[in-house]
N, C-alpha and C positions, 0 to 999 in steps of 0.2 A: 503495499501499501504505501503514495507516494506520501511523504511526508510534512509536515504544513508549510516548510521555507520553501519547497518544490511548488508543493499549490499555490501559494502566493504569488511566487514568478511567474508562472504558467496561464492562470488564469486573465491577470490582465490581458495575457498575448492574445487569448484567444477571441475577446472583447472586441480589442481594436482590430481585429483582420474584419470583424465584421463591419466595424465600420468603415476600414480603410473600402471593403467594395462597395459599401450606397454612395461614400464621396467621389468614388471612381467613378460609378457611374452617371450618377448627377451631374461631375463637372464634365464628361466629352458630352453630356446631354445639353449642355448647359451651351459649350464651349461650340460644338456644331451646328446650334440653335435651329435642335431638335428641341428645347426650352428654346423660345424664343425666348427677350426682354418684357418683363409685364405678365408672365405666367404666377398664373397663383398655386400655391400648392400648400398641404399640411402635412403635420408627424403624421398624423392619423393615416392620412390618404396614400403617401409614399410608403408608409410601413406595411401595409394591407396589401401593396402589391408587390413590394418587393418580399414578403412573406417574411422579415426580423419585426425585433419588437420596435416600438418606441425609440429609445433610449440610441442607439447608434443612427439613428436619423438623426436626433437631436444634436449627437455629436458633430453631424457629416452636415447639418445646417450650420450649425456655428462655425464648423472650418469654412464652410464656400461662403460665410460673411464675413469672415476674417479677411478674406480673398477678395472683399468686392464683387460679386457672383450674386448673393443673397439679400434680399433685406428684410430683415427678421421685425416685426411688428407685434408686440404683444397684445395678445388677446385678437389681432387679425391676421389674414392670412399673409402665409411667407409670400415673396415675390421675388422674381429672379430679377436683379436689378439691370439697370437698362447701361449699354455702353460708353463708358466715361474715353472720351479724348486724349486724356490727358496720361489716362492709365496705355491708355494705348500706345501713345508716343514713349512715355518712359519703358515699355517694354521694346519696342522697336531703338531706343536709343544702347538700350542694354546687349541686344542681340546685335546688331552690327558691330557694337564697340569689342567683343567674343569672338563672330566670325571672321571678322576685319584679322586679325591675328590667326586661326584658325586657319584661314585661307591661305596666308603667307608660309605658312610652316609647312603644308600640306603642298606647298609650290618646291620643297626643297623635298618631302618625305615620299610622294605617293610614286609608283613604281608603275610600267606598263599595265600590272593585272590589277593594282588599285583602278588606276583611269580607266581599265575596258569596263570595271564595277558599276565605276559611275555612269557607262555609256550604255549598260544595260538599262540602269533606272530613266535614264532619260528616253530612251527607246520606249518605255511603257511611259512613260508619262507624254510622250509626241501622240500614243492611243489616245490617252484621256481628255489632251484638245481637241483631238478629231470627233471620240464620241458626247463629246460636252458633259463630260463625267467630273463635275466639278470638285466632289468630296475625295473621289480617285486622285486625283490630280492634288491635290492636299494632300494627303497620305505620300506620294512619292515626292512631293515638295521638301515632307518632314524627310522622307527617307535619302534623299539627297543629300541636303545637309548635315544628318546625322553620319553620314558616312565618310564626307568631309572631315568629320572633325575624331571618327573614330580613327578613320586610315591614316590622319596627322600622327597619330598616338593621342589623343587629346579627346577620351571620348566622355571625360565627366563635364568636359564643355557643355554640351551639349545637354546636359543633366540640365547644369544651370538655366539653359537655356530654355527646354523645356516648363523650366520649372515657373520663367517668368513672361514667356509667350504668349499666354492661352487669353490674354486681353484682346492681346492682338490679333489671335486667331480668327476671332467672333468677325472681324473687319475683315481678315482676309479671304474668309469662305465666301463672305456677301461681296466679293471684288472679282469672284475668280469668276463670275458668270459672263463679265466682259476682259478682264485680265489675264484669264490663263496663257494665250498667247505670248505677251508681253513677257510675263513671267519664265515661260519655258525658253526665250528668247537671251535672256539674261542667264538662267543657268547653262545656255550654250555658250555663250561668253565667256563665263567660269570656267567650266570644262577647258576651253581653247586656250586661257589666259596656264591655267594646271599644264596641259599637253607640252604648252612652251616652258614652262617653269618662269616663268615672270611675276614675281610678287607684287610687285608693282600693278601692275594689269590687272592681275588678278584681285588685289584689295580695291580698287578703285571700280569693277564691276560687280565687287559684293556687296558695295557701299548703293552704289547707285539700283542694284537690285531691289536692295532695301529699305532704301528710301519711296521708293516710289508709293508706297502707302500714302505717307505725306500729303502726294496730290489727289490720291484713289479717294480717301476717307471722306475730300469733298461733294464727290457725286454720287458715293454712297449716302453719306448722313439727308446728299437731297431727296433721295429715294427713297429712304427708311428712317424719314426723320422721328419717327416715334421710337423705335429705338435707343435713341441715344438722349442722355441728361447733359445739362449747362451748354454754356455756350460752346462754340468752335474753340477750338485749342491751336493757339499763334504758337507752338515749339515749332 
């Protein structure tokens, strides 16, 4: 029979794993706009649908609220938060700073096998552009950027990016209805700079790619004003 100390150590882990699963599912649904801004939900309804108790849902709600994705209103329905332009621009800044450095290092470290792996991703991404499959394009976009980090020997950098880019992702998914060809062209130019082992060019192309959201957000906001909060950001 497990001793008391072991039971005390293991029981919180079991509860946390359920909370993590609820959090991950809700986080994904919010970021992909399956649960768009303004969606109302309650702990009771989510717990019933997911087949869990209310406690892990309450914990997940709190974590999402701390990240700015849920607005918890006592005695009223919890709602998916509106998109903050400031949070989007902050995420873009962090991502651009990190990825400029990883792509610079990638120019020095990537071999032929690494470049072929990136080109295979781009071939699949081209198919997503042709099929007008925005979600597939987005998934491959993430894979392309993650592979550069990992193959440059800095996979942990992608984890930092992933943790910070979720606010940016909600806008990026909306942009892909019209901007997938531009994003794909950016990826091709990054690939060409990597193959040429030109770090200055690679960094410039990556920066140009990630800064596009600053102009795209104006169009997105005009088309989906009800998704946004506050005034446009001048950053």
